[in-house]
C-alpha positions, 0 to 999 in steps of 0.5 A: 535373744531374738525370741525374748524380744519377740516375747516382750514386744507381743506382751507390751502390745497385748496389754496396750490393746487390752487395756484400751479395749476394756476401758473403751468397751466399758464406758460405752457399754454403761451408756448404751443410749449415748453409744446409740446416739453416736451410731445414729449420728454416723448413719445421718452423715451417710444419709441412712438415719431414716432407714435403720430402726432405733432397735437396730441401733441400740442392739448394735450399740450393746453388742459392739460394746460387749464385743470390744470389752470382751475382747480386751478381757480375752487378750489380757488373760490370753484366752484363745490366743489365736482367735482373739488376736485375729479378731482384734486385728480385724476390729482394728482393720475396720475401725482405722479406715472409718476413723480416717474418714471421720478425720478427713470428712469430719462428719461428726466432731467426736467419734465417741470411741471413749464415750463421754469419759474421754473426748478426742479429736477425730485426728487424735482418734485416727492416730490412736488407732494406727498405733493400736492397728500396729500392736494388733498386728504384732499380737496377731503375728506371734499370738502364742508368745502371749503369757497365759494368766489362766489355764485352758481348762478354766477359760470358759469360766472367764469367758462366761463371767465376762459376757454376763457382767457386760451385758448386765451392765448395759441392761441395768444402765438402760433400765435405770441410769448409767452407773457413771455419768461423764456428761456436764449435767451430772449430779452436783453440777451447777448448769449456770457455772457450766455455761460461763466462759472464763475471763481470757478464754480464746474467742472465735475468729471469723473472717468477712469477705466482701464482693464488690463490683466496678466496671462490670467486674467483680472482685473479693475483698477483706477489711484489710484491702477494702477498696475506695467508694468507687466500687459497689457493694454486691454481697459478703460472706463470713466464715469461721477461721478458729474456734474459741472456748466452748463451755461444757454446757451450751445451747441450754435454753428453756422456752415456753411452748405456749408463749415462747417466753424464755425462763432459763435465767429465772429457773437457774436463779431459783433458790428453791427446788424445781422438778424437770421432767425430760423427754426428747421425744414425748411420742417415744416416751414411756408412759408406764409410770405416768401415775407417779409423775402426776403424784410428783407434780401434785406434791410439787404444786402443794409445796410450792415447787416448780415442775416443768416438762422439757421437750423437743416435741411438737405441739401435736405430740404435746397434746397427745401426751396430755391426752394419754397421761392427763398431764397438767404440768406446763411444757417447755421447749429445749434443744433435742440434743441438749435433752438427750445429754441431760439424762439417758432416760425418756422420760427422765426426772431431775431435781435441781436447786439454785441451778445445781442438779441434786438428783436424777431419776430414770422413769423406771426408778422414780421417787415415791413420796408416801401420803404421810410426807405429802406436806413435808418439804423437800429439804427434810426428805432424802430425795431432796439431799445430794446422794453420797454415791461417790465415784470411788465408791462406785469404782470399788463396787465394780471392782468387787463385783467383777475384778476381784472374782477374776483375780481370785480365779486366777490365783486359785488357777495358778496355785492349782497349776503350781501344785500340779507342776510340783506333783508332776516333778515329784512323779518324774523325780520318783521315777528317776529314783526308782529307775536308779534303784532298779539299775543299782539292783541289776548291777548288784545282781550282775556283780554277784553272778560274775563272782559266783 
């Protein structure tokens, strides 16, 4: 009875940890730049941001996501049970104290453990990790009680397939764009609506403290106990006591790099198309496809569409980009974090209409408009239409390319193991029958000898 309970507990914990690791690892793997930004936030909080190169943080992002996802798959299939369970426990022993530090010190508001797919507070993340740590300890205590879904002889197929799949997913997301966009600037989102605060939403709460002086003595007062006019004002301080509703899209403001003019409302209210070339840092932007960008700008000019470059770069960086690419389009200043949130490409291109995001492209996959289409309006072109790629269709594709092969492998493996077990049973049964037959013959011979 006790052994059965241990087995049930171990496999429940194993499934909980596996599913969490798979989901967490995958949503970070398909957004490696987002994970890199979060790692850089951690390093900045530790005053190490200037000492770690971007390539190191990006490599850490890809490898950490791949490790977490792969560990989840290995636990799910009970592959190398001792090693996988110990690695999972080690992983949680590292991450749990880190999330405790995040919860107490609050250097960043969101740990990023589920990317942008699911945002938890730091205390919620710590609580989640405590549960996973306990589960990982149970698995590491009784690893051999995990039920296998795949035989030892075929484990290498799952291992290699998992590593290749998750690394290719990250590489593709770096080359193009994340396959799933959980951010508020996804295709189909209306930026203006994302900035609205619903009626009746909680407002931020503030408390002001006044420092007053009388007869050489200073005291602090609030509005509730503000004294008479015999006290002299010295100073005041205001602190936020409660956060109000924060809209999904905030800090979205577009200002001209030359004049400082704010065109945010004007651009979002435009019922025609607008191209937005987004580059948080022009000095780090890829210039490999600037020819295509210039062609799109010329198309926009000829057809009366707006074309802006949004950046957080300095005037010097803008001039360098213009000298390098011959860019003639206007430049506007937007908050760096906002630009990194809008699109995971530097540069990246957006097409919006009436404040709604119609399309998004990486600089590696920019749209091409043929010469014969130079005067064709966007609403008659495919790139001017909302794409039909829905989230369910993307999920189905992932299931077909990854989950289905593993399922078929598991079924084939279990069928092979079952037929092997049947053959072994038949062999044992045949040996028993042969032994019984031999014993019967020997007994008959002995009986015949006695009769003689």
